[in-house]
N, C-alpha and C positions, 0 to 999 in steps of 0.2 A: 459305573454310575448310570442310573436310569435316565434316559432322555425323555423329558416331558413333551407331549405333543402340543403344538401351538394351537390355541383356541381359534376357531374360525367362525364366520357368520352362521354357518350351518349348525354348529354346536349350540349357539344361542337360540336359533330357530327351533331346534329339536327340544331344548329345555322348556320353551314357552309354547310349543305346538303351533307355531306360526310359520309362514314362508320366509326363506332367506331374503327375498325381495323386501318384505315388510321390515325385517331387521335392519337391512341396509338403509331404507328410507327413514326409519326411526332414529338411527345413529346420526343421520345427516339432517335431522329436524324437518323432515318433509311435511308440508302443511296438511297433507291428506291423512297423516297418521295421528291418531288421537293422543292426547297428553298422557293418558293412562298407559297406553302401549309403549310410548317413548320412555316413560319412567320405568316400566317393567324391564324393557330391553336394556336400558343403561345400567340398571341394578344387576341384572344377570351378567352383563358384559364385565362389570367391575368384579363380581364374585369369581368369574372364570378367568380373570386377568387377561381379557381380550386386548390385543394390540392391533390397531388398524394397519393395513398394508397401504402405506401412502404411495408407494410406487405404482401399485395396481390401480389405485384411485386416480393418480395422475394420468395414467395411460387411458383410463376411461373418459376422464373429463377433458384431457388435453391441456390441463393446467394443474400445477402442483403447489402453487403459492410458496415455492422455494426459490431463493436466489443464492447462487454461489459467489463467494468472494475469495479471491486468491491474493495473498500477500507474500512478498519475498521473505519477510522476517516478522515474527509475532512479538519479538522482544523490543521492537522499536516503538517509541511513544508516538511517532508520526503515523505509522501504520495502524497501531491500536486505536488511535484517536479517529482516524478515517473510518475504520470498521465500526467503531461505536456510533458514529453519526449515520453511517449507512443503515445499521440495524435499527437505530432510533427512528429514522424517517420511514423505513419500509414497514416496520412493525405497525405503524399507524394505519397502513393500507392493507393489513392482514397477511403480510409476507413473513416467513421465517428465513433466517440467514444461515447458510452453511459456510463456515470459515475454514479455509485450507491454507497451508503454508508450504511454499516451495523450498525454503531454506537456500535460496539462490541457485537451486539445481534445475537444469533444463529437463532432465528425465522425470524428476518429481513433479514439476509443473505439468508435463504431459499427462502423467498419471492422475493428477488432480482434476484436470479438464475431462479426462475420460470418465472418471468417477462421477463428476457433476453432471455430465451429459447422460450417463446411465441412470442417474437419479431423476432425470426429467426436469431439471431446474428450468424456471421460466426465463432466466437470464443469468449472465455472468459479469461481475465487476472485478477487474483484475489489474495488477501491477506486475510487470514482467520481472523474471529472475535475471540476475547478472549474467548467468551462463547462456541465456537464450540468444541465439543468432538466427535460427531458422523459425519461421512463423507458421508452419503448416498446421500445427495443433490449434492455433487461433483461427486460421482460415477455415478449419473444420467446424468450429463453432458457428461461423457465419454461414457456411454451406447448409447447416441444419436449420437455419432461420431463427436461431436463438440470439436475442439481443446481447451484444457485447459492448461494454463500456470500459475503457482503459482509464486509469488514473496514475498520475505521477510518471510512471514509466510506460511508454507506449511508442509505437512506430507509425509514422505517417503513411507508410505503404499499406497498412492494414485497412485504412479508410473506414474507421469506426469512430464512435463518439469518444471524446477524450476530455479529461478535466485535469488541469495541472497549473504550474506557474510558468513564468517566462524565465527559463534557466539561464539564457544568454544574458539578459539584463541584470539578473540577480548576481551572477558571477562578475559582471562588469562593475557593479556597485561595490562589491567586496574589494576588488583591486583598487578602485578609486579611493575607498576609505583608507586602505593601507598606504597608498601613495600620499594621502593627506596627512598621515601620521609620520611621514618622513621616510618610509620604507622604500628602498631602491632595488632590492634583489629579492623578489617574491617567488617562492616555490609553490607548486600546486600538487597536492595529493588527490588525484582524481579517480573516478570510476572508469570502467572500461569504455573506450570511445565508440565501440560498436552499439552501445545503448544510447539512444538519442539524447536523453537528458544530460548524460555525462559528456557526450560530444559537444553539446551546446554550452555546457559550463566551461569546457576547455577552450572553445572558440571565444567565449566571452572573456575569459582570462587572458588569452593571447592578444585579442584585439584591444583590450583595455591597456595592456602593457605597451602596445604599439602607439596607442593614442596618447599615452603619457610619456613617450620616449624612454621607456624602460626596457631593459634587455629581455629577449626571449631565449632561454637557454635550455636545451634538451635535458641536461643533467639535473635541472630543477623540476622537471615534469615527470610524474610517476602515475601509472595506472594500476589499480588493484581492486580487491573486493570491498575495500573501505571498512575493514574490521579494526578493532582496537589493536590487534596484533600487527596488522598491516601498517597502521599509523606508527607504532613503535619501531618496526623494522625500517620503514622509509625515513623516519625522522633521524634514526641513528646513521643511516647512509648519508643524509644531508649534512649532518654535523661533521662527518669524516671528509667532506670535500675540502680542497685547499682553501676555498673561499665559501663558507656556509652562507645560507640565505639570512636576511634580516627579518623575514616574514614568511609564514606558511599559511596557505589557504587550502583547507581540506574540504572535499565535496561531501563530507559526512561528519557529523559530530562524534561518531564512534572513532573514526580515524584521527580526528582532532584530539580526542581524549588520550589515545595512545601516544600521539606526538607530545602532548603536554606532559605525560608521565616521563618520557625520555628527557625532555628539557629540564624537568625538575631533578631527575636523577643525576644530571650532568651540571647541576647548579647554574643553569642558564637563566638570566633575569628575564622575566616575562612581564610586560612587552618590551622593556628597554633594549635588550639584546636581540630577541626574536619575538615578533608579534604573531598572534595566532587567531585564525577565524575558522569556524566550522560551518556546518550546513544542516538544517532541519529543526533546530530549537528543541532538542531532546531535553527532558526534564532536568537531567543532571547538570546541564550547562550553566544553569543559574544557581546551583546549589554548591558546587565545588569552589575551591580557592586556588588560583584566581578563577573567577567566572569566565566562561568562554563566549566570546562574540560569535554570533551565528546568524543564519537566515531563517526567519519564520515562514514556513511554507503554507500557513493557514490550513492546517490539516482538517479542522472541523468544517470549514467552508467547503473544502474539496469533497469530504465525505457526503455532506448534505447534497451538493450539486450532482455528484455521481448517482446518488439514489434517485434524485428528481429527474435526471436524464433518463434513467431506466424506466421510471413511471410514465414519462411522456412517450417513450417508445412503445409501451404496451397498452397505454390507455387512450392516447390522443391520436385518432386516425387522421386528423388534419395536420399533424406535426410530423412531417416525413422528409426532413432534409437528409441528403446523402451522408453528410458528415457534420457533426456538431462539435466544435472545438471551443472549450471554455477555458480562458486563461485568468487565473486568480492572482491578484496583486500580492507580491511577497513583501517582506519587511526585514531590513538589515537591523539587527539588534546589537548595539555596540556595548561591550562589557569590558571587564578588566584586562582580558588577555590581549587586547589590541588597542586599548585607549591610552595612548601615551600622553595626550593632553591632560588627562586626569592627574597624572603624576606631577604636573606643573602647578596644579591648583593650590 
């Protein structure tokens, strides 16, 4: 197969018998280039299928108008909603967003960051992968002077801007709700505690149990990747205990969905026998039967604030705090899976 040569600015200049510099200025709407020349250059560029080299342009200008976004999973309504609001806000300021997905993989997260830095992005907005325990690749972003804003999952030791919810208080509120429903043996399907948000959810869970004089039992606490499969596996293990829990708090709606499937397959009455609460307010939680109680993390608000934090970093020379930590209010949404009082109505 014949490889077609990529059209360059020199090809356009040769076709019009003008200088490459004039072509470059015409393509960028330079005021010193006449409208007639601009029109002719753009027409030839289209005919020759010219594709601008954005990387070269970024190197020349020191600005690419590109912002990289890294999410752990693209199939999550929470993360997709955050990305939508980031893109919506930044596009108004002339930025394009490059979206990458780590799939919860540390190595892929490192490669994503390497690619974004090579592309000369003006900033990176990221949420860490579950596997990430070493932060050198994030420190590398900082060392290059590229603005880094973390959302949802971030680490205090990075000392960068952060937008998220209060995971401790959100978790505490879930346990308090389950206690008010009469639950006394509450299990927790959590994320890995090396990640700050999941560590805080576990701490909130344990301290709530202590506060309400409920037992903290290691056999009721599990750490995992919070997938549907994890939820199914751990729920089955919990049911096989000599004394199963009467409530389950999952730190992810996906794990909660897996747990729900096992409960239904075993003909467990929800919430009478076992109540269930998830986390993130994924779309499916309100659509299935029984609907799943969950925590609304205000994804749209987090996305907008993350974008605005980036814009302040690059545009406002008077706004230079070392660290800007924005905590968004969460909301416990009580639905059928944990609302025992509704059964008495």
